[in-house]
C-alpha positions as CSV (number, residue, x, y, z in Angstrom):
1,X,88.7,-84.8,235.9
2,X,89.3,-87.8,233.7
3,X,89.2,-88.5,230.3
4,X,86.0,-90.8,230.3
5,X,83.0,-88.1,229.9
6,X,84.2,-85.2,227.3
7,X,83.3,-82.6,227.8
8,X,82.1,-80.6,224.8
9,X,79.9,-77.6,225.5
10,X,80.6,-76.3,229.5
11,X,79.6,-79.6,230.4
12,X,80.8,-83.4,231.1
13,X,76.5,-84.4,229.4
14,X,77.2,-88.1,229.6
15,X,77.9,-88.3,233.7
16,X,75.0,-85.9,234.1
17,X,72.7,-88.2,232.6
18,X,74.4,-91.2,234.7
19,X,73.2,-89.1,237.8
20,X,70.3,-88.2,237.1
21,X,69.2,-91.9,236.4
22,X,71.1,-92.6,240.0
23,X,73.5,-95.1,238.1
24,X,77.1,-93.1,238.9
25,X,79.6,-95.2,240.5
26,X,81.3,-93.4,244.1
27,X,84.5,-92.6,241.6
28,X,81.9,-90.9,238.7
29,X,80.2,-89.0,241.7
30,X,83.9,-87.4,242.7
31,X,84.7,-86.8,239.1
32,X,81.3,-84.4,238.5
33,X,82.0,-82.5,242.3
34,X,85.6,-81.7,241.1
35,X,83.6,-80.4,238.1
36,X,81.3,-78.6,239.7
37,X,84.1,-77.3,242.5
38,X,86.7,-76.0,239.1
39,X,84.2,-73.0,238.6
40,X,81.0,-71.4,240.0
41,X,79.6,-71.1,236.6
42,X,79.3,-75.1,237.0
43,X,76.3,-75.0,239.2
44,X,74.0,-73.4,237.6
45,X,74.0,-76.0,235.4
46,X,73.6,-78.6,237.8
47,X,71.3,-77.0,239.3
48,X,69.1,-76.4,236.0
49,X,69.1,-80.2,234.5
50,X,68.3,-81.1,238.3
51,X,65.5,-79.1,238.0
52,X,63.8,-79.8,234.9
53,X,64.2,-83.7,235.9
54,X,62.6,-83.0,239.0
55,X,59.7,-81.2,237.3
56,X,59.1,-84.2,234.3
57,X,57.8,-86.1,237.6
58,X,61.5,-88.5,238.4
59,X,62.2,-86.5,241.7
60,X,63.8,-89.4,243.2
61,X,66.4,-88.9,245.0
62,X,70.3,-89.6,243.6
63,X,73.6,-89.3,245.4
64,X,74.2,-86.9,247.3
65,X,77.1,-84.8,246.0
66,X,77.5,-81.9,248.5
67,X,76.2,-80.8,251.6
68,X,74.0,-77.6,251.8
69,X,76.5,-75.7,253.3
70,X,78.8,-76.5,250.1
71,X,75.5,-76.1,248.2
72,X,75.0,-72.4,249.4
73,X,79.1,-71.4,249.1
74,X,79.0,-72.5,245.5
75,X,75.9,-70.2,244.9
76,X,77.5,-67.2,246.8
77,X,80.6,-67.5,244.2
78,X,78.7,-67.7,241.2
79,X,75.9,-64.2,241.8
80,X,78.4,-61.8,241.2
81,X,80.2,-63.6,238.1
82,X,76.2,-63.7,237.0
83,X,76.0,-60.2,237.2
84,X,79.2,-58.8,235.9
85,X,78.7,-60.6,233.1
86,X,74.9,-60.3,232.4
87,X,73.5,-57.0,234.0
88,X,70.0,-57.6,232.2
89,X,69.7,-61.5,233.0
90,X,66.9,-62.5,234.8
91,X,67.4,-63.3,238.2
92,X,67.5,-67.0,239.3
93,X,67.0,-67.6,242.8
94,X,69.8,-69.6,245.3
95,X,68.5,-73.4,244.4
96,X,66.7,-75.1,248.4
97,X,69.6,-76.8,249.6
98,X,68.9,-81.1,249.5
99,X,68.2,-82.8,252.8
100,X,71.7,-84.7,253.8
101,X,71.3,-88.0,253.2
102,X,73.0,-91.4,253.6
103,X,75.7,-92.4,250.4
104,X,73.7,-94.2,247.7
105,X,75.4,-97.9,247.6
106,X,75.0,-99.0,244.0
107,X,72.5,-101.8,244.0
108,X,73.6,-105.4,243.9
109,X,70.8,-107.6,243.1
110,X,69.5,-108.8,240.4
111,X,66.6,-106.7,238.3
112,X,63.4,-108.2,237.7
113,X,61.8,-107.6,233.8
114,X,59.4,-104.5,234.8
115,X,62.2,-103.1,236.9
116,X,64.4,-103.6,233.7
117,X,62.3,-101.6,231.8
118,X,61.7,-98.9,235.0
119,X,65.2,-98.3,235.0
120,X,65.9,-98.1,231.3
121,X,62.8,-95.8,230.6
122,X,65.0,-93.4,233.6
123,X,68.0,-93.9,231.5
124,X,66.3,-92.4,228.2
125,X,64.7,-89.9,230.1
126,X,68.0,-88.4,231.6
127,X,70.0,-88.7,228.5
128,X,67.4,-87.1,226.7
129,X,66.5,-84.5,229.1
130,X,70.3,-83.6,229.3
131,X,70.8,-83.3,225.8
132,X,67.9,-81.2,225.2
133,X,69.4,-78.9,228.2
134,X,72.8,-79.4,226.9
135,X,71.6,-78.4,223.2
136,X,70.2,-75.1,224.9
137,X,72.9,-74.4,227.2
138,X,75.8,-74.0,223.8
139,X,72.9,-71.9,221.9
140,X,72.6,-69.6,224.3
141,X,76.5,-69.2,224.9
142,X,76.4,-68.6,220.8
143,X,74.1,-66.1,221.1
144,X,76.0,-64.6,223.7
145,X,79.1,-64.8,221.8
146,X,77.8,-63.0,218.9
147,X,75.8,-60.0,219.1
148,X,73.9,-58.6,216.2
149,X,74.9,-57.2,213.3
150,X,73.6,-53.6,211.5
151,X,73.7,-54.3,207.6
152,X,71.9,-51.1,205.9
153,X,72.4,-50.2,202.1
154,X,71.7,-46.5,201.0
155,X,71.9,-45.3,197.1
156,X,70.8,-42.4,195.3
157,X,69.7,-41.4,192.0
158,X,70.2,-38.1,190.2
159,X,70.5,-35.8,193.6
160,X,72.9,-36.3,196.4
161,X,71.2,-37.8,199.1
162,X,72.1,-37.6,203.1
163,X,72.3,-40.3,205.6
164,X,72.7,-41.7,209.1
165,X,74.4,-44.3,209.5
166,X,73.9,-47.1,213.0
167,X,77.1,-45.8,214.6
168,X,75.8,-42.4,214.7
169,X,78.6,-40.9,211.9
170,X,76.8,-39.0,208.8
171,X,77.8,-39.6,204.9
172,X,76.4,-37.4,202.2
173,X,76.1,-39.3,198.5
174,X,76.7,-37.7,195.4
175,X,74.6,-38.8,193.2
176,X,74.9,-42.5,191.5
177,X,76.2,-43.3,194.5
178,X,75.9,-46.2,196.3
179,X,77.2,-47.5,200.1
180,X,77.3,-50.7,202.2
181,X,78.1,-50.5,205.4
182,X,78.3,-53.9,208.1
183,X,78.9,-53.1,211.7
184,X,78.9,-54.5,215.4
185,X,75.9,-52.0,216.7
186,X,75.7,-52.1,221.1
187,X,76.5,-50.6,223.8
188,X,80.4,-52.3,224.2
189,X,80.7,-53.0,220.9
190,X,84.3,-54.3,219.7
191,X,85.3,-54.2,215.5
192,X,85.7,-52.3,212.3
193,X,82.8,-50.1,211.0
194,X,82.9,-51.2,207.4
195,X,82.1,-49.5,204.5
196,X,81.9,-50.4,200.9
197,X,81.5,-47.5,198.4
198,X,80.8,-47.0,194.9
199,X,80.6,-43.5,193.5
200,X,81.3,-40.1,196.0
201,X,80.4,-39.6,199.4
202,X,81.2,-37.1,202.5
203,X,81.8,-38.9,205.4
204,X,81.9,-37.1,209.0
205,X,83.1,-40.1,211.2
206,X,81.7,-40.5,214.9
207,X,85.1,-40.8,217.2
208,X,85.7,-43.5,218.3
209,X,89.2,-45.1,219.1
210,X,88.8,-48.8,219.6
211,X,86.1,-49.2,216.3
212,X,87.9,-48.2,213.1
213,X,85.9,-46.3,210.4
214,X,86.8,-48.6,206.8
215,X,85.8,-47.5,203.2
216,X,86.7,-50.5,200.7
217,X,86.1,-49.1,197.1
218,X,87.5,-51.1,194.0
219,X,91.4,-50.7,194.6
220,X,91.1,-48.0,198.0
221,X,91.1,-48.5,201.1
222,X,90.6,-45.5,203.6
223,X,91.0,-46.7,207.5
224,X,89.8,-43.4,210.2
225,X,88.5,-43.3,213.4
226,X,87.0,-40.1,213.6
227,X,87.6,-37.4,210.7
228,X,85.8,-35.8,208.1
229,X,87.0,-36.4,204.4
230,X,85.8,-36.8,200.8
231,X,85.9,-40.0,198.8
232,X,85.7,-39.8,195.0
233,X,85.5,-43.7,193.8
234,X,83.2,-43.6,190.2
235,X,83.8,-46.6,188.3
236,X,83.9,-44.9,184.8
237,X,86.5,-42.5,186.4
238,X,90.5,-44.1,186.6
239,X,91.3,-42.7,190.0
240,X,90.3,-42.7,193.6
241,X,90.4,-39.1,195.5
242,X,90.3,-38.8,198.7
243,X,90.8,-35.1,200.2
244,X,90.2,-34.2,204.3
245,X,88.8,-31.7,206.0
246,X,90.0,-32.2,209.8
247,X,91.6,-34.9,211.5
248,X,93.5,-37.3,209.5
249,X,93.0,-40.3,207.3
250,X,95.2,-43.4,206.1
251,X,94.8,-44.0,202.4
252,X,96.1,-47.2,201.0
253,X,96.2,-50.2,197.8
254,X,94.0,-52.9,198.8
255,X,96.0,-55.3,197.8
256,X,99.8,-54.2,197.9
257,X,101.6,-53.1,201.4
258,X,101.3,-48.7,200.6
259,X,99.8,-46.4,202.3
260,X,100.2,-42.6,202.8
261,X,98.6,-40.6,206.1
262,X,96.3,-37.1,205.0
263,X,96.1,-34.4,207.6
264,X,93.5,-31.5,207.0
265,X,93.9,-29.3,204.5
266,X,95.9,-32.3,202.2
267,X,94.5,-35.3,199.7
268,X,96.3,-37.9,197.4
269,X,94.5,-40.0,194.3
270,X,95.0,-43.9,193.6
271,X,95.4,-44.2,190.1
272,X,93.8,-47.7,188.3
273,X,96.5,-50.1,187.8
274,X,94.9,-53.1,185.9
275,X,96.7,-52.1,182.7
276,X,99.2,-55.3,182.1
277,X,102.7,-54.8,183.4
278,X,101.9,-51.5,184.7
279,X,103.1,-50.8,188.3
280,X,101.2,-49.0,190.6
281,X,102.6,-45.4,191.4
282,X,103.1,-44.7,195.1
283,X,101.3,-43.1,196.9
284,X,101.5,-39.2,197.9
285,X,100.4,-36.8,200.1
286,X,99.8,-33.1,198.0
287,X,97.8,-30.1,199.3
288,X,94.2,-29.4,198.0
289,X,94.2,-29.0,194.3
290,X,90.5,-27.9,194.4
291,X,88.8,-25.6,197.2
292,X,85.4,-26.6,196.1
293,X,85.6,-30.5,196.2
294,X,82.7,-30.6,198.1
295,X,80.8,-28.2,196.1
296,X,78.3,-30.9,195.4
297,X,77.9,-31.7,199.3
298,X,77.8,-27.5,200.1
299,X,75.4,-26.3,197.3
300,X,78.5,-23.3,197.0
301,X,81.3,-22.5,194.6
302,X,83.8,-20.2,195.5
303,X,86.7,-19.2,192.9
304,X,89.5,-17.1,194.8
305,X,91.9,-15.4,192.2
306,X,91.6,-18.9,190.2
307,X,92.7,-19.8,186.4
308,X,89.9,-20.5,183.8
309,X,91.2,-23.7,183.6
310,X,90.6,-24.4,186.9
311,X,87.3,-23.2,187.0
312,X,86.6,-25.3,183.6
313,X,87.8,-28.5,185.8
314,X,86.0,-27.5,188.6
315,X,82.4,-27.7,187.0
316,X,83.7,-30.9,185.0
317,X,84.3,-32.4,188.1
318,X,80.7,-30.8,189.8
319,X,78.1,-31.8,187.0
320,X,79.8,-33.3,184.7
321,X,79.8,-30.1,182.4
322,X,82.6,-30.8,179.6
323,X,84.0,-27.2,178.6
324,X,86.8,-26.6,175.6
325,X,88.5,-23.0,175.9
326,X,89.5,-21.2,172.9
327,X,92.8,-20.2,173.9
328,X,95.8,-20.9,176.4
329,X,95.8,-17.1,177.2
330,X,92.1,-17.3,178.0
331,X,93.0,-20.3,180.2
332,X,95.6,-18.5,182.5
333,X,93.2,-15.3,182.9
334,X,92.2,-15.7,186.8
335,X,88.7,-15.1,187.9
336,X,87.1,-14.4,191.8
337,X,83.7,-15.0,191.9
338,X,81.1,-17.1,194.6
339,X,78.2,-19.5,193.4
340,X,75.2,-20.5,196.2
341,X,73.0,-22.9,194.4
342,X,75.3,-23.1,191.3
343,X,74.1,-24.1,187.6
344,X,76.7,-24.8,184.7
345,X,75.4,-22.4,182.4
346,X,74.9,-19.3,184.8
347,X,78.5,-19.5,185.8
348,X,79.3,-19.8,182.4
349,X,77.8,-16.7,181.7
350,X,79.3,-15.1,184.2
351,X,82.7,-16.1,183.9
352,X,82.5,-14.9,180.3
353,X,81.5,-11.4,181.0
354,X,83.9,-11.6,183.3
355,X,86.4,-12.6,180.0
356,X,85.2,-10.8,177.6
357,X,84.4,-13.8,175.9
358,X,81.5,-15.7,174.5
359,X,79.7,-19.3,175.5
360,X,78.7,-20.9,173.1
361,X,76.3,-24.6,173.7
362,X,78.2,-26.9,171.2
363,X,74.7,-29.2,170.9
364,X,75.9,-32.1,173.5
365,X,75.5,-30.8,176.5
366,X,78.9,-28.9,176.9
367,X,80.2,-25.5,175.8
368,X,82.6,-23.8,173.6
369,X,83.8,-20.8,175.7
370,X,86.1,-18.3,172.9
371,X,87.8,-14.2,172.7
372,X,90.8,-12.6,173.3
373,X,90.3,-12.1,176.2
374,X,89.4,-9.4,179.7
375,X,89.5,-6.2,178.1
376,X,89.7,-5.0,181.8
377,X,92.9,-6.2,183.0
378,X,94.8,-5.8,179.8
379,X,98.5,-8.1,180.0
380,X,101.7,-6.9,181.3
381,X,105.0,-6.5,179.1
382,X,105.6,-9.9,180.0
383,X,103.2,-12.4,177.6
384,X,103.6,-15.2,180.3
385,X,102.0,-13.2,183.3
386,X,98.4,-14.3,183.5
387,X,96.0,-11.6,182.8
388,X,93.1,-11.2,186.4
389,X,89.6,-10.2,185.3
390,X,87.3,-8.2,187.6
391,X,86.3,-9.6,190.5
392,X,82.1,-10.5,191.1
């Protein structure tokens, strides 16, 4: 095809307008015939503009480009492609083959003023009609290429909240957390599912190897395809902690090219690096340090031979409760107990009774735990050996 008629949006619109106005030369008709034969979909465009031209009341026959057999063969090639690309599209009837006529020779006689006005009007109508249809084809292609995107925002207040994301994944938000989800949700969607998180959340991601699930915080990026994991990323804390219950995830910095693979039963922490001259520490995988990292979501605390210091850390991480332990010896005492629907003061009351210590409020919402230790389990001769509190 020649370069006289640019093809910016699937069709040579200038040439089509000249064809409708019956102003094409023999060379231009050959160009238009070659364009239609290059792709069966081009026949649909030609058919659409021709029918629109006929409905506009300008049904005078133009130059014949194809014989009835050519039109029918091209339409048979186009129909399977339309069914494969747009299964739900409206069925379009095959165009009625035009009657065969002799080649339309270009006019050589001069036109009278009235004839010139009629020809100019035909030309304006053809150009306008082709312009409108060309914009319609371009918009249809844009909307087919860009399926609608799901954008959802979720937030929790003083308690936890469970949400179901558009892709089928389930998320539990801890208190004072915010989550923003973006993803294309169609039956044949591709591309990542993106989540922006502030606070803490436990994810059970719907598996989809072709569509990775990416969680982004201020400093960290977590990438998975289908697994369950917890992300703690409160703005007031200087680290982002990721703990995996099953499956595997990749944790990495947002900017530096450093990442670590986490499997079930492991965790990693990414510490703040905004201090001047501070270099980010290399990410390292470690076993889960606290089995109660999901206590805020499961609503159950379980301690098995855990030091009192660990119990205190768990209460601080789960409820924000500050507890001061009076001595290092008391902090080393070990405790076993289970607390469904726990409350910090109830847990500390049981802990104090089990370790023969005293619990007193500090007047600022926290507690002081002090005492000589548990008389029911005296320490061994080695003073450094921890003492076990009775199991509850």
